[in-house]
N, CA, C and O atoms as a DFTB+ gen file, in Angstrom:
312 C
 N C O
     1  1      92.469      81.844      99.618
     2  2      92.645      83.255      99.328
     3  2      91.292      83.931      99.112
     4  3      91.093      85.061      99.559
     5  1      90.375      83.269      98.446
     6  2      89.074      83.891      98.175
     7  2      88.335      84.221      99.460
     8  3      87.682      85.261      99.543
     9  1      88.425      83.344     100.479
    10  2      87.761      83.624     101.757
    11  2      88.269      84.917     102.366
    12  3      87.488      85.715     102.884
    13  1      89.576      85.127     102.304
    14  2      90.164      86.352     102.844
    15  2      89.720      87.547     102.016
    16  3      89.374      88.590     102.572
    17  1      89.726      87.413     100.704
    18  2      89.329      88.519      99.830
    19  2      87.887      88.929     100.081
    20  3      87.561      90.115     100.025
    21  1      87.023      87.964     100.357
    22  2      85.621      88.280     100.624
    23  2      85.450      89.051     101.924
    24  3      84.524      89.852     102.053
    25  1      86.329      88.817     102.881
    26  2      86.231      89.476     104.189
    27  2      86.984      90.794     104.238
    28  3      86.708      91.633     105.096
    29  1      87.920      90.985     103.340
    30  2      88.741      92.193     103.360
    31  2      87.925      93.378     102.871
    32  3      87.277      93.319     101.826
    33  1      87.967      94.444     103.640
    34  2      87.235      95.639     103.245
    35  2      88.150      96.556     102.456
    36  3      87.842      96.901     101.315
    37  1      89.285      96.963     103.051
    38  2      90.247      97.826     102.373
    39  2      91.665      97.368     102.677
    40  3      91.955      96.921     103.787
    41  1      92.542      97.477     101.695
    42  2      93.977      97.372     101.918
    43  2      94.541      98.750     101.646
    44  3      94.213      99.380     100.641
    45  1      95.399      99.219     102.555
    46  2      95.942     100.564     102.425
    47  2      97.459     100.536     102.447
    48  3      98.069      99.645     103.038
    49  1      98.058     101.519     101.799
    50  2      99.508     101.703     101.801
    51  2      99.843     102.670     102.923
    52  3      99.649     103.878     102.787
    53  1     100.345     102.139     104.032
    54  2     100.613     102.975     105.203
    55  2     101.864     103.824     105.042
    56  3     102.158     104.651     105.905
    57  1     102.609     103.637     103.953
    58  2     103.793     104.473     103.736
    59  2     103.420     105.820     103.122
    60  3     104.259     106.715     103.021
    61  1     102.171     105.960     102.716
    62  2     101.675     107.203     102.119
    63  2     100.864     107.958     103.171
    64  3     100.006     107.375     103.834
    65  1     101.136     109.253     103.323
    66  2     100.386     110.053     104.292
    67  2      98.895     109.978     103.975
    68  3      98.486     110.164     102.829
    69  1      98.102     109.710     104.979
    70  2      96.666     109.555     104.792
    71  2      96.258     108.140     104.427
    72  3      95.070     107.824     104.370
    73  1      97.255     107.278     104.177
    74  2      97.054     105.862     103.852
    75  2      96.213     105.682     102.586
    76  3      94.984     105.622     102.641
    77  1      96.899     105.598     101.454
    78  2      96.233     105.437     100.153
    79  2      95.649     104.027     100.027
    80  3      96.295     103.039     100.377
    81  1      94.446     103.956      99.533
    82  2      93.759     102.676      99.333
    83  2      94.311     102.019      98.069
    84  3      94.334     102.626      96.998
    85  1      94.752     100.771      98.212
    86  2      95.260     100.022      97.061
    87  2      94.300      98.911      96.639
    88  3      94.426      98.361      95.544
    89  1      93.342      98.582      97.505
    90  2      92.341      97.566      97.178
    91  2      91.091      97.841      97.998
    92  3      91.177      98.175      99.180
    93  1      89.946      97.703      97.379
    94  2      88.666      97.803      98.083
    95  2      87.869      96.540      97.774
    96  3      87.654      96.203      96.610
    97  1      87.438      95.854      98.811
    98  2      86.690      94.613      98.641
    99  2      85.200      94.863      98.472
   100  3      84.703      95.971      98.678
   101  1      84.517      93.814      98.098
   102  2      83.070      93.906      97.913
   103  2      82.333      94.299      99.179
   104  3      81.289      94.948      99.118
   105  1      82.877      93.905     100.342
   106  2      82.239      94.274     101.611
   107  2      82.217      95.787     101.795
   108  3      81.252      96.332     102.330
   109  1      83.269      96.468     101.357
   110  2      83.301      97.934     101.468
   111  2      82.135      98.531     100.693
   112  3      81.414      99.387     101.204
   113  1      81.956      98.078      99.461
   114  2      80.873      98.597      98.622
   115  2      79.520      98.287      99.248
   116  3      78.623      99.131      99.254
   117  1      79.376      97.084      99.771
   118  2      78.112      96.686     100.389
   119  2      77.811      97.535     101.626
   120  3      76.673      97.962     101.816
   121  1      78.809      97.782     102.462
   122  2      78.599      98.511     103.719
   123  2      78.425     100.001     103.520
   124  3      77.676     100.643     104.256
   125  1      79.120     100.568     102.515
   126  2      79.120     102.027     102.374
   127  2      78.301     102.536     101.200
   128  3      77.883     103.694     101.189
   129  1      78.068     101.674     100.205
   130  2      77.391     102.124      99.001
   131  2      78.323     102.815      98.022
   132  3      77.890     103.269      96.963
   133  1      79.602     102.896      98.370
   134  2      80.607     103.520      97.503
   135  2      81.236     102.422      96.652
   136  3      81.722     101.422      97.180
   137  1      81.226     102.611      95.335
   138  2      81.773     101.598      94.443
   139  2      83.264     101.417      94.678
   140  3      83.988     102.369      94.969
   141  1      83.701     100.182      94.547
   142  2      85.102      99.839      94.792
   143  2      86.050     100.674      93.942
   144  3      87.076     101.140      94.436
   145  1      85.719     100.867      92.679
   146  2      86.606     101.605      91.779
   147  2      86.759     103.067      92.184
   148  3      87.730     103.716      91.793
   149  1      85.819     103.591      92.960
   150  2      85.902     104.976      93.417
   151  2      86.825     105.131      94.622
   152  3      87.142     106.255      95.011
   153  1      87.258     104.026      95.215
   154  2      88.077     104.065      96.428
   155  2      89.567     103.997      96.140
   156  3      90.360     104.717      96.747
   157  1      89.941     103.132      95.214
   158  2      91.352     102.883      94.953
   159  2      92.034     104.176      94.511
   160  3      91.559     104.880      93.620
   161  1      93.163     104.465      95.159
   162  2      93.931     105.667      94.848
   163  2      93.629     106.828      95.768
   164  3      94.403     107.783      95.836
   165  1      92.519     106.762      96.474
   166  2      92.166     107.822      97.426
   167  2      92.715     107.466      98.801
   168  3      93.068     106.315      99.058
   169  1      92.785     108.454      99.681
   170  2      93.269     108.175     101.028
   171  2      92.128     107.717     101.921
   172  3      90.956     108.000     101.671
   173  1      92.509     107.003     102.962
   174  2      91.523     106.539     103.934
   175  2      90.778     107.720     104.538
   176  3      89.565     107.660     104.738
   177  1      91.498     108.780     104.825
   178  2      90.876     109.977     105.392
   179  2      89.789     110.529     104.478
   180  3      88.696     110.852     104.941
   181  1      90.081     110.640     103.181
   182  2      89.092     111.202     102.259
   183  2      87.887     110.279     102.121
   184  3      86.761     110.753     101.971
   185  1      88.109     108.973     102.169
   186  2      86.984     108.038     102.086
   187  2      86.102     108.115     103.315
   188  3      84.876     108.109     103.201
   189  1      86.709     108.187     104.484
   190  2      85.912     108.262     105.702
   191  2      85.145     109.569     105.773
   192  3      84.019     109.601     106.271
   193  1      85.739     110.645     105.282
   194  2      85.031     111.929     105.231
   195  2      83.802     111.790     104.347
   196  3      82.727     112.280     104.691
   197  1      83.959     111.116     103.198
   198  2      82.847     110.932     102.267
   199  2      81.763     110.057     102.891
   200  3      80.578     110.375     102.799
   201  1      82.164     108.958     103.524
   202  2      81.199     108.020     104.102
   203  2      80.468     108.645     105.276
   204  3      79.248     108.526     105.386
   205  1      81.215     109.317     106.161
   206  2      80.596     109.933     107.335
   207  2      79.842     111.211     106.976
   208  3      78.927     111.622     107.689
   209  1      80.239     111.841     105.852
   210  2      79.621     113.103     105.468
   211  2      80.067     114.262     106.335
   212  3      79.430     115.315     106.361
   213  1      81.168     114.061     107.046
   214  2      81.642     115.080     107.978
   215  2      83.153     115.209     107.852
   216  3      83.884     114.302     108.251
   217  1      83.637     116.333     107.298
   218  2      85.078     116.496     107.155
   219  2      85.802     116.544     108.491
   220  3      87.018     116.363     108.544
   221  1      85.068     116.785     109.570
   222  2      85.694     116.831     110.889
   223  2      85.699     115.466     111.571
   224  3      86.238     115.328     112.669
   225  1      85.104     114.453     110.933
   226  2      85.089     113.112     111.533
   227  2      86.530     112.619     111.638
   228  3      87.198     112.410     110.625
   229  1      86.997     112.438     112.856
   230  2      88.420     112.126     113.019
   231  2      88.754     110.673     112.708
   232  3      87.965     109.763     112.963
   233  1      89.923     110.485     112.161
   234  2      90.503     109.159     112.057
   235  2      91.476     109.077     113.220
   236  3      92.336     109.945     113.369
   237  1      91.353     108.058     114.038
   238  2      92.205     107.938     115.216
   239  2      93.520     107.301     114.773
   240  3      93.735     106.098     114.924
   241  1      94.392     108.148     114.220
   242  2      95.623     107.655     113.618
   243  2      96.512     106.926     114.609
   244  3      97.093     105.899     114.259
   245  1      96.639     107.422     115.842
   246  2      97.538     106.783     116.806
   247  2      97.142     105.322     117.019
   248  3      98.001     104.440     117.035
   249  1      95.860     105.071     117.181
   250  2      95.392     103.704     117.374
   251  2      95.582     102.848     116.137
   252  3      96.000     101.694     116.238
   253  1      95.277     103.402     114.966
   254  2      95.432     102.648     113.722
   255  2      96.894     102.336     113.450
   256  3      97.227     101.232     113.017
   257  1      97.773     103.308     113.703
   258  2      99.205     103.098     113.477
   259  2      99.726     102.006     114.406
   260  3     100.477     101.132     113.973
   261  1      99.335     102.048     115.672
   262  2      99.786     101.032     116.627
   263  2      99.331      99.640     116.193
   264  3     100.104      98.685     116.262
   265  1      98.080      99.522     115.746
   266  2      97.569      98.231     115.286
   267  2      98.308      97.765     114.037
   268  3      98.634      96.585     113.912
   269  1      98.572      98.683     113.118
   270  2      99.279      98.327     111.887
   271  2     100.695      97.856     112.196
   272  3     101.167      96.886     111.603
   273  1     101.376      98.532     113.115
   274  2     102.738      98.141     113.474
   275  2     102.777      96.760     114.133
   276  3     103.750      96.022     113.974
   277  1     101.738      96.418     114.861
   278  2     101.654      95.090     115.480
   279  2     101.219      94.026     114.467
   280  3     101.322      92.830     114.740
   281  1     100.740      94.455     113.315
   282  2     100.239      93.516     112.318
   283  2      98.822      93.059     112.595
   284  3      98.358      92.064     112.040
   285  1      98.132      93.799     113.467
   286  2      96.751      93.465     113.810
   287  2      95.795      93.927     112.717
   288  3      96.069      94.892     112.003
   289  1      94.691      93.240     112.598
   290  2      93.599      93.735     111.754
   291  2      92.915      94.851     112.523
   292  3      92.842      94.799     113.751
   293  1      92.421      95.844     111.831
   294  2      91.722      96.917     112.526
   295  2      90.506      97.330     111.731
   296  3      90.437      97.151     110.515
   297  1      89.555      97.885     112.444
   298  2      88.321      98.326     111.815
   299  2      87.978      99.713     112.305
   300  3      88.337     100.103     113.416
   301  1      87.284     100.451     111.470
   302  2      86.723     101.729     111.871
   303  2      85.220     101.525     111.905
   304  3      84.626     101.180     110.883
   305  1      84.591     101.728     113.050
   306  2      83.146     101.495     113.133
   307  2      82.386     102.373     112.157
   308  3      82.767     103.515     111.901
   309  1      81.301     101.823     111.614
   310  2      80.501     102.642     110.711
   311  2      79.424     103.346     111.471
   312  3      78.639     104.089     110.883
């Protein structure tokens, strides 16, 4: 389990519009500089806006939804 936890960046609740973050791993903090505790409870959209610094930075929901429905792991490039 620890190996997976170390590799996991974010776990999100896809039943919530915008996909609320329920867990942020250490890799997220390392890659973005945003503390883990600042992520939980926020939506993926709001986090990506903060990280990219651009409120117009799109989240490609159709692709993410398709991957989530298949049970695939997915990433958003930084």
